[in-house]
MITOR-442590 format. One record per residue (C-alpha): residue in one letter; x negated, y, z. Coordinates in pm, whole numbers, plus 50000, padded with zeros to 5 digits. Layout:
residues N
<lumvex><vodo>A</vodo><east>X</east><north>Y</north><up>Z</up></lumvex>
...
end
This chain:
residues 77
<lumvex><vodo>X</vodo><east>27987</east><north>79690</north><up>92449</up></lumvex>
<lumvex><vodo>X</vodo><east>28107</east><north>79470</north><up>92162</up></lumvex>
<lumvex><vodo>X</vodo><east>27868</east><north>79213</north><up>92019</up></lumvex>
<lumvex><vodo>X</vodo><east>27708</east><north>79325</north><up>91696</up></lumvex>
<lumvex><vodo>X</vodo><east>27585</east><north>79066</north><up>91445</up></lumvex>
<lumvex><vodo>X</vodo><east>27207</east><north>79041</north><up>91421</up></lumvex>
<lumvex><vodo>X</vodo><east>27205</east><north>79148</north><up>91054</up></lumvex>
<lumvex><vodo>X</vodo><east>27410</east><north>79455</north><up>91148</up></lumvex>
<lumvex><vodo>X</vodo><east>27172</east><north>79529</north><up>91436</up></lumvex>
<lumvex><vodo>X</vodo><east>26886</east><north>79552</north><up>91188</up></lumvex>
<lumvex><vodo>X</vodo><east>27089</east><north>79797</north><up>90977</up></lumvex>
<lumvex><vodo>X</vodo><east>27190</east><north>79997</north><up>91284</up></lumvex>
<lumvex><vodo>X</vodo><east>26829</east><north>80038</north><up>91398</up></lumvex>
<lumvex><vodo>X</vodo><east>26705</east><north>80129</north><up>91050</up></lumvex>
<lumvex><vodo>X</vodo><east>26988</east><north>80374</north><up>90975</up></lumvex>
<lumvex><vodo>X</vodo><east>26958</east><north>80543</north><up>91313</up></lumvex>
<lumvex><vodo>X</vodo><east>26582</east><north>80581</north><up>91274</up></lumvex>
<lumvex><vodo>X</vodo><east>26615</east><north>80713</north><up>90920</up></lumvex>
<lumvex><vodo>X</vodo><east>26885</east><north>80964</north><up>91021</up></lumvex>
<lumvex><vodo>X</vodo><east>26647</east><north>81093</north><up>91287</up></lumvex>
<lumvex><vodo>X</vodo><east>26371</east><north>81105</north><up>91024</up></lumvex>
<lumvex><vodo>X</vodo><east>26134</east><north>80912</north><up>91249</up></lumvex>
<lumvex><vodo>X</vodo><east>25872</east><north>80651</north><up>91170</up></lumvex>
<lumvex><vodo>X</vodo><east>25908</east><north>80316</north><up>91339</up></lumvex>
<lumvex><vodo>X</vodo><east>25629</east><north>80416</north><up>91580</up></lumvex>
<lumvex><vodo>X</vodo><east>25794</east><north>80747</north><up>91674</up></lumvex>
<lumvex><vodo>X</vodo><east>26137</east><north>80585</north><up>91709</up></lumvex>
<lumvex><vodo>X</vodo><east>25982</east><north>80320</north><up>91934</up></lumvex>
<lumvex><vodo>X</vodo><east>25821</east><north>80589</north><up>92150</up></lumvex>
<lumvex><vodo>X</vodo><east>26157</east><north>80770</north><up>92178</up></lumvex>
<lumvex><vodo>X</vodo><east>26319</east><north>80447</north><up>92303</up></lumvex>
<lumvex><vodo>X</vodo><east>26026</east><north>80350</north><up>92525</up></lumvex>
<lumvex><vodo>X</vodo><east>25956</east><north>80027</north><up>92338</up></lumvex>
<lumvex><vodo>X</vodo><east>25670</east><north>79908</north><up>92121</up></lumvex>
<lumvex><vodo>X</vodo><east>25639</east><north>79967</north><up>91747</up></lumvex>
<lumvex><vodo>X</vodo><east>25641</east><north>79588</north><up>91708</up></lumvex>
<lumvex><vodo>X</vodo><east>25982</east><north>79568</north><up>91875</up></lumvex>
<lumvex><vodo>X</vodo><east>26136</east><north>79819</north><up>91633</up></lumvex>
<lumvex><vodo>X</vodo><east>25970</east><north>79643</north><up>91341</up></lumvex>
<lumvex><vodo>X</vodo><east>26108</east><north>79303</north><up>91451</up></lumvex>
<lumvex><vodo>X</vodo><east>26456</east><north>79452</north><up>91503</up></lumvex>
<lumvex><vodo>X</vodo><east>26461</east><north>79604</north><up>91156</up></lumvex>
<lumvex><vodo>X</vodo><east>26338</east><north>79281</north><up>90999</up></lumvex>
<lumvex><vodo>X</vodo><east>26602</east><north>79078</north><up>91182</up></lumvex>
<lumvex><vodo>X</vodo><east>26350</east><north>78863</north><up>91370</up></lumvex>
<lumvex><vodo>X</vodo><east>26472</east><north>78973</north><up>91714</up></lumvex>
<lumvex><vodo>X</vodo><east>26748</east><north>79193</north><up>91847</up></lumvex>
<lumvex><vodo>X</vodo><east>26737</east><north>79487</north><up>92086</up></lumvex>
<lumvex><vodo>X</vodo><east>26807</east><north>79421</north><up>92452</up></lumvex>
<lumvex><vodo>X</vodo><east>27132</east><north>79568</north><up>92585</up></lumvex>
<lumvex><vodo>X</vodo><east>26942</east><north>79857</north><up>92746</up></lumvex>
<lumvex><vodo>X</vodo><east>26782</east><north>79952</north><up>92413</up></lumvex>
<lumvex><vodo>X</vodo><east>27121</east><north>79930</north><up>92243</up></lumvex>
<lumvex><vodo>X</vodo><east>27263</east><north>80169</north><up>92503</up></lumvex>
<lumvex><vodo>X</vodo><east>26976</east><north>80409</north><up>92430</up></lumvex>
<lumvex><vodo>X</vodo><east>27047</east><north>80389</north><up>92057</up></lumvex>
<lumvex><vodo>X</vodo><east>27416</east><north>80451</north><up>92120</up></lumvex>
<lumvex><vodo>X</vodo><east>27323</east><north>80752</north><up>92336</up></lumvex>
<lumvex><vodo>X</vodo><east>27102</east><north>80890</north><up>92057</up></lumvex>
<lumvex><vodo>X</vodo><east>27390</east><north>80853</north><up>91812</up></lumvex>
<lumvex><vodo>X</vodo><east>27616</east><north>81055</north><up>92042</up></lumvex>
<lumvex><vodo>X</vodo><east>27354</east><north>81333</north><up>92040</up></lumvex>
<lumvex><vodo>X</vodo><east>27319</east><north>81339</north><up>91661</up></lumvex>
<lumvex><vodo>X</vodo><east>27646</east><north>81512</north><up>91573</up></lumvex>
<lumvex><vodo>X</vodo><east>27836</east><north>81413</north><up>91259</up></lumvex>
<lumvex><vodo>X</vodo><east>27575</east><north>81169</north><up>91126</up></lumvex>
<lumvex><vodo>X</vodo><east>27570</east><north>80994</north><up>91459</up></lumvex>
<lumvex><vodo>X</vodo><east>27949</east><north>80978</north><up>91472</up></lumvex>
<lumvex><vodo>X</vodo><east>27957</east><north>80801</north><up>91137</up></lumvex>
<lumvex><vodo>X</vodo><east>27712</east><north>80537</north><up>91259</up></lumvex>
<lumvex><vodo>X</vodo><east>27897</east><north>80503</north><up>91591</up></lumvex>
<lumvex><vodo>X</vodo><east>28221</east><north>80434</north><up>91404</up></lumvex>
<lumvex><vodo>X</vodo><east>28045</east><north>80185</north><up>91178</up></lumvex>
<lumvex><vodo>X</vodo><east>27856</east><north>79986</north><up>91444</up></lumvex>
<lumvex><vodo>X</vodo><east>28038</east><north>80054</north><up>91773</up></lumvex>
<lumvex><vodo>X</vodo><east>28406</east><north>80032</north><up>91685</up></lumvex>
<lumvex><vodo>X</vodo><east>28637</east><north>80100</north><up>91979</up></lumvex>
end
């Protein structure tokens, strides 16, 4: 998996969550992490662990066209 800049990670998390129309708390529950983790990711204070990034990438694959756009933007081949 290519390295993604921390500022882009914040955008990736926020855009993925918004596309899924989930609150930070519900997105956190879907990923099996705390609300605080998602909040810190979106505010650029910390970055998701590789396992969480894989889960986000998996969610994007399940989202259809919207997910494909975000995959192309944040996970270029």
